[in-house]
C-alpha positions in Angstrom: 46.7 117.3 -107.5 45.9 113.7 -108.0 48.7 112.7 -105.7 47.4 115.1 -103.1 43.9 113.5 -103.4 45.4 110.1 -103.1 47.3 111.1 -100.0 44.1 112.5 -98.4 42.3 109.3 -99.4 45.0 107.2 -97.8 45.1 109.3 -94.6 41.2 109.1 -94.3 41.3 105.3 -94.9 44.0 105.0 -92.3 42.1 107.0 -89.8 38.9 105.0 -90.4 40.8 101.7 -90.2 42.5 102.7 -86.9 39.2 103.9 -85.5 37.4 100.6 -86.4 40.4 98.6 -85.0 40.2 100.6 -81.8 36.5 99.7 -81.4 37.3 96.0 -82.0 40.1 96.1 -79.3 37.6 97.5 -76.8 34.9 94.9 -77.5 36.8 91.9 -76.0 37.4 93.9 -72.9 33.6 94.5 -72.5 32.9 90.9 -73.3 35.5 89.8 -70.8 34.0 92.1 -68.1 30.5 90.8 -68.9 31.7 87.2 -68.8 33.5 87.8 -65.5 30.4 89.4 -64.0 28.2 86.5 -65.2 30.5 84.0 -63.6 30.7 85.9 -60.4 26.9 86.2 -60.3 26.5 82.4 -60.7 29.2 81.8 -58.1 27.5 84.2 -55.6 24.1 82.4 -56.2 25.7 79.0 -55.5 27.4 80.3 -52.4 24.1 81.8 -51.1 22.2 78.5 -51.9 24.9 76.6 -49.9 24.6 79.0 -47.0 20.8 78.6 -47.0 21.0 74.9 -47.3 23.4 74.7 -44.4 21.5 77.3 -42.3 24.1 77.1 -39.7 26.5 79.6 -38.0 29.5 77.8 -36.6 32.1 79.1 -34.1 34.3 80.2 -36.9 31.6 82.7 -37.9 32.2 84.6 -34.6 35.2 86.6 -33.3 37.1 84.3 -31.0 35.6 84.2 -27.5 32.9 86.7 -28.5 29.3 86.8 -29.6 30.1 89.2 -32.4 30.2 88.0 -36.0 33.4 88.2 -38.0 33.3 89.2 -41.7 32.4 85.7 -42.9 29.8 85.5 -40.3 28.3 88.8 -41.3 28.1 87.7 -44.9 26.5 84.4 -44.1 24.1 86.0 -41.6 23.0 88.5 -44.2 22.1 85.8 -46.6 20.2 83.8 -43.9 18.4 86.9 -42.6 17.2 87.6 -46.1 16.1 84.0 -46.5 14.3 83.8 -43.2 12.5 87.1 -43.7 10.6 85.3 -46.5 10.8 81.6 -45.4 10.2 80.1 -42.0 12.5 77.4 -40.6 15.2 76.4 -38.2 18.5 78.1 -37.9 21.4 76.5 -36.3 24.0 78.1 -34.1 26.6 75.4 -33.6 27.8 75.2 -30.0 30.9 73.0 -30.6 33.2 73.3 -27.6 32.4 76.8 -26.5 31.3 77.4 -22.9 27.6 77.4 -22.2 27.5 81.1 -21.2 29.2 82.1 -24.5 26.9 79.9 -26.6 23.8 81.4 -24.9 25.2 84.9 -25.6 25.8 84.0 -29.2 22.2 82.6 -29.6 20.8 85.8 -28.0 22.9 88.0 -30.3 21.8 86.1 -33.4 18.1 86.3 -32.3 18.6 90.1 -31.7 20.2 90.6 -35.1 17.5 88.6 -36.8 14.8 90.7 -35.2 16.7 93.9 -36.3 16.8 92.4 -39.8 13.0 92.2 -39.9 12.7 88.4 -39.2 9.7 87.7 -37.1 10.3 85.6 -34.0 7.6 83.1 -34.8 9.1 82.3 -38.3 12.3 80.9 -37.0 13.7 78.5 -34.4 17.3 78.9 -33.3 18.8 75.6 -32.1 22.1 73.7 -32.0 21.3 71.3 -34.8 23.1 69.7 -37.7 22.8 71.3 -41.1 21.2 68.1 -42.6 19.0 67.4 -39.6 19.5 65.0 -36.8 20.5 62.2 -39.1 20.6 58.5 -38.0 22.2 57.0 -34.9 25.2 54.9 -35.4 23.4 52.0 -33.7 20.6 52.2 -36.4 23.2 52.2 -39.2 24.9 49.2 -37.8 21.6 47.3 -37.6 20.8 48.1 -41.2 24.2 47.0 -42.4 24.0 43.7 -40.5 20.5 42.9 -41.8 20.6 41.2 -45.3 18.4 42.9 -47.8 16.3 41.1 -50.4 16.7 41.8 -54.0 14.8 40.3 -56.9 16.8 38.9 -59.8 15.3 40.6 -62.9 16.1 37.7 -65.2 14.6 34.9 -63.2 12.3 36.7 -60.8 13.8 34.9 -57.8 14.8 36.5 -54.6 18.5 37.3 -54.0 20.0 38.2 -50.7 22.9 40.6 -50.3 25.3 39.6 -47.5 26.2 42.3 -45.1 29.8 42.1 -46.2 28.8 43.0 -49.8 30.9 40.1 -51.0 28.3 38.8 -53.5 24.8 37.4 -53.9 23.4 34.1 -52.6 20.5 32.7 -54.6 17.7 31.4 -52.5 
């Protein structure tokens, strides 16, 4: 009888051990799924922030020679529509090299989609602008680069001039 009790004890121990081991093997899968979801969430947030910062629909967001958005355009538009429903600002529809009539059709389609998405007309201005704004003209940049800038030498307190070539400093 003692050998039968020992056998039952061993079988129960084995069942418990296998059961606990099975739970352990499932846990990394759950952790992995949770980690994957967390990474995807952060990634999606970064993508949405980039879309909002850019606030521009380019020709590649549209079906070729059409005013209809492709899948990428629909995704980016959905992010922008959600943003502009809560925050006013400019939205760019980049003209690039498309004919004027097609560009006007695209702008009208985007305006219509924004209205259907609940964005009030007075909260947004659609234009053919650059994502970072108008920037600086090349002529202004050249003038800045040609003009020497004055720096103060921290050790001596004297003025130093940086030549436009950036080759070094001339003490004055």
